N, C-alpha and C positions, 0 to 999 in steps of 0.2 A: 643588481636588481633584476628580478624576473621580468623579461621583456614582454611576456604575454599577459601578465596581470600584476598590478601594484596599487598601492594607495587604497582609496575607498572601495575600489573593485574587489579587493581582498576582503575587506570588512563586510561587504554586502554578499559575499559568496559563503553560504553556510557550510560548505564542505571545506573551505580553506580558513574561515575565520576562527580564531581561537581567543578573541577578545583580549582580556588582560593577560592571557596565558602566553602571548608571544614573548620570546626571549629578546634581549637587547639586540642580539645579532640579527634575529629575524625581523625585528622592527626596522632595522636599517636596510636590510636587503630587500624587504617587501615595500618599503616606502610608507610604513604606517606609524612612524614616530610622530607623536602629537595627536594621532587619531584614536588612541586608546589611553587610558590613565597611565601615569608614569610607573607605578609599582607593578612589578611582574608577579603574577599569582601562579602558583603551581596548580596542576590539574586537581590535586587533592584539596587545595584551598578553594577552588572553584566549586568542587563537589560539596564541600561543607557549607558554602554560601547557598547553593541550591537547596540543600537539606533544610536550612532555616526557613527559606521562602516556601518550599513545598509543604512542609509540615504545618504551616500556618493556614493552608488552604483547606476548607471544610468539606466541599462536595466532590464526588468523583468526577463530575463533568468539568468542574473548574480545574481539577488536577490534570485531566486530559487536555484541556485547552492550554494550560501552562506548559505542559510537556511538548505539545505541538508548536507552540510559540518558540520554545527553546530550540527545537529542531530547526526551525526556520532561520535561526540566528547562528547557532554553534553546534554542528552535528558531532564534532569531537567530544564535547561535553555531554551532549544528549546520549550518545551511545555508550560512553563510559558509565554513566549513571544507570542506564538500562542493563548493560552487561553485568555490572556489579550487583544489581538488585533485580534480577529477572523475575523472581517469584513475586516480589512486591509490585513491580512496575507493569508487568504483563496485563493485569486486569484494567489498567488505566490506558495503555496504548492500544489494547485490542479488547476482546470481549471480557466482561460485559459492557464496559463503559463506551466503547466505540459505537455501540448501537444507538445510544442516546446522542452521541456526537454526530452520527449520520443524520438522525432525525432533525437536528438543529444546525446542520452544517452551514446553512446560509448566514447564520449569525455567529457561529463559533469560530470559523476559520477566517483569518484576516488576510492571509497571503495564499493565493492559489498554489496547489502542489500537484505535480503529476501532469499528464497530458490529457486534454479533452478532445475527443474526435466526435464530431456531430454528423448526423445523417445529412445535414446540409453541406458537409464537406465531400459528399460522394462525388467522385470524379477527380478529386484533387487531394485525396487522403495522403498520398506520398509527400505532398508539399507540407502538410501538417506534421507528419512524422519527421520530416527534415528539420523542422524547427526545434526538435529536441536537441540540446547541445552536446550530449555525450556521444563520442565516437564509437564507444564499445558498450554494449548492454548484454548482460548475461541472462537476466530474468525479467519478463514482463508479467505482471499480474493485472488482468483487465476484467471489467464487469460492465454489463449493460444496466445494472441496478434494478433488475426486475424482481429479484428475490433476495433482499439483503437480510442475512441472518434469518430470524423468524418474524421480521417486521414487514415483509412484503416489498412492494414496488416503491423504491425511494429515488428512482431516476439518478440524476447526477449527484445527489446527496450521498450516493453510495461510494463516492470516491474515497471516503474514509476507510473502506475495507481494503482495497489494494495498497493504500499507503500504510495502514497498520500491519497488514500481512508481510509486506516487504521489510518493515522495521523489525519484525521477528526474525526474518531470514538473515538480516544483517547481524543482529545481536546474538542469535542462537546458532547460525550456520556459517557465519564468517564471510558472507558475500559482501563485496565492497559496495557501499551505498551509491557510489557514482555509477555503478553498473546495474542498478535497479530502476525499472520504469513502471510506475503505476499509471493505469489508463482507465478513464471512464468513457464508455461509448454512449453517446446521447442519441437515442432513437425516440425520445418522447417518454411520457409517463401516463399511466392510466389512473393515477392517484389524484382524485379531485382536489384534496387539500393542498397538494403541491402546486397544481395549476393556479390555485387561488393565493398561494403564498407569495407575497411581494418580494421576498428575498430569495426565491428559488433560483438556482444557478443554471438550470437547463431549459430546453425548449418546452414551451407551454403548449403541448399538442399531444394527442393520443399516440400510443406506441405504433411505430411502423412495424409491420409483420410481412410474412410471405416472401415473394421474390425480391422485393426491394431490400428487405432486411438481409436476406442471404447474399445478395450482390454486395451490399455494404460490408458485411463481415469478410467476404472473400477479398475485397479490396484492402481491408485493414490487415488481415493476416498475410496477404501477399506483400503488402508494403513493408510490414515489420520484418519479414524474412529477407526482403531485398536490402533493406538498410542494415539489418543486423543478422547476417546469415547464421543459421543454427541456434538462434536465441530460443530459450525455453519460454513457451507461451502458456500461462496458467489461466484457465477459465475459472472465474470466481463469481458465485452468487448469480448465475443466470437462472431463468425460469426452468422448471423441470423438463418440459418437453423440448425446449430450445437447447438445454444443456446436453441431453442425450443425442440429439441430432447433430450438434456441432462436434461433439466428441467422436461420433461415428464417422463424420465427414473428414475430420482432420487428423485423427490419431495416427494414421499411416502415412500422412503427407508431410507433417512438420513435427518438431520436437514439442510435444504438448501433453498436458493432462488436465483433468477437471478435479479441482480440490474437493468439491462437495460429493463427487461420485467416487473417484479413485483415492483421494487423500483420506477421507473418512473411512473408506473400506479397508485401506492398507493398514491404518492404525488399529482398527478393530480386529483385523485378521492377525496382526502382530500380537495383540493382547490375548487372543484366543490360543494362538500357538504357544505362547509363554505359559498360559494357564494349564494347557494339557501337559506340558513338560513338568510343571509342579505336581500335577495330579498323577502323572505316570500313565496317561491315557492317550488315545489318538482322536483327532478331530472327527474322523469318520464314524466314531462310536458315540459322539455327543449329540444331544438334541438342542437346537437353538431356536429362540423366538426373536424375530425381528420386529421391533416396535419403535416408532419414532426416530428412525435412522435417516429420514429424509431421502435424498436422491441415492445415497449409498445403499439403502435397503430396499429400493424399488425394483 
C-alpha cells in the first residue's frame, strides 16, 4: 500500500482517482476496495458512459459545468475525453463557452480550483503560494481579471480563463496536469454588478492601482520564482495598459510572456509567413490592415 496516500484520500484526489477504473490489484494496494463499485470498468467503457450522459445535456453552459465537475473528480477520464475529441470539446472547456462560465462562475463552480492570491495577502504572499501542494510546477497562467475575453472586468470570476487555458496545454501540448498552476489575482473589481452579486467570489471593492498594485505583483512574481525557480509565468487577460507595463518590466527578468500580446501576435505572424510561402511572395512586399487584434495589434 502507498504509505503517502490510500483509501478515501485517493478517491478524493482527482489526479489519482480512476473511479471504477481501478484494477483489482490497484484497489488492494491503494486501499480502495469497497470504496468503488465491484465491477472494473475499462477506460473505454467509462468514456462510453460519459458520452451517454454528455449527449443528453442540452446547453453549452451545462456541458461546460459537467466537464468541470468531471475534472474535479477524475482527471484521467476528463483528459482522455478531451484528447480524443479536441475539436468537439474545445468550445466547451474554453472559448466561447468559458466566457459565459466566467460570468456565472459564482453559481457554476462547486469546488474551487487553482490558487487565489488577494491584495489582502500583501506581505504574506509567499505563505499563500506555499499552500499549493505541488512540489514542481512548469507553467503558471495568471490573471487579475480586468479584461476577460471581450467581457471586461470580471474580477475573480476570471479564474475560468487560467483553468481553461491550462486544460488546453495539457490536452494539446502534453504538459502534466499536476505541474500546471492557474492563479486569480484579486485586487478588486470596478464592475458594479459584481460588487452587488451575492455570490461573487472576490473582494467587493474598487480595483487597487498604482504603487500598491505594482508592489503586490512584484511580491507575487518573486514568490512564484522562489518556490518554483524558472517556472513559465503567463500573463492572461490583464488590462491593456497594465499588460504592456508588466511585460516590459518582467520580460528580461523571468521566464514569461503575455498571451494576449505575444501569443496572438505569434500565431498571426505564423499564419502570415505560411500565406506568403503559398503565394510565393515576401512579407515585406505585402500590405496589412490591423483591425480588432486587441493588445497584439496595438
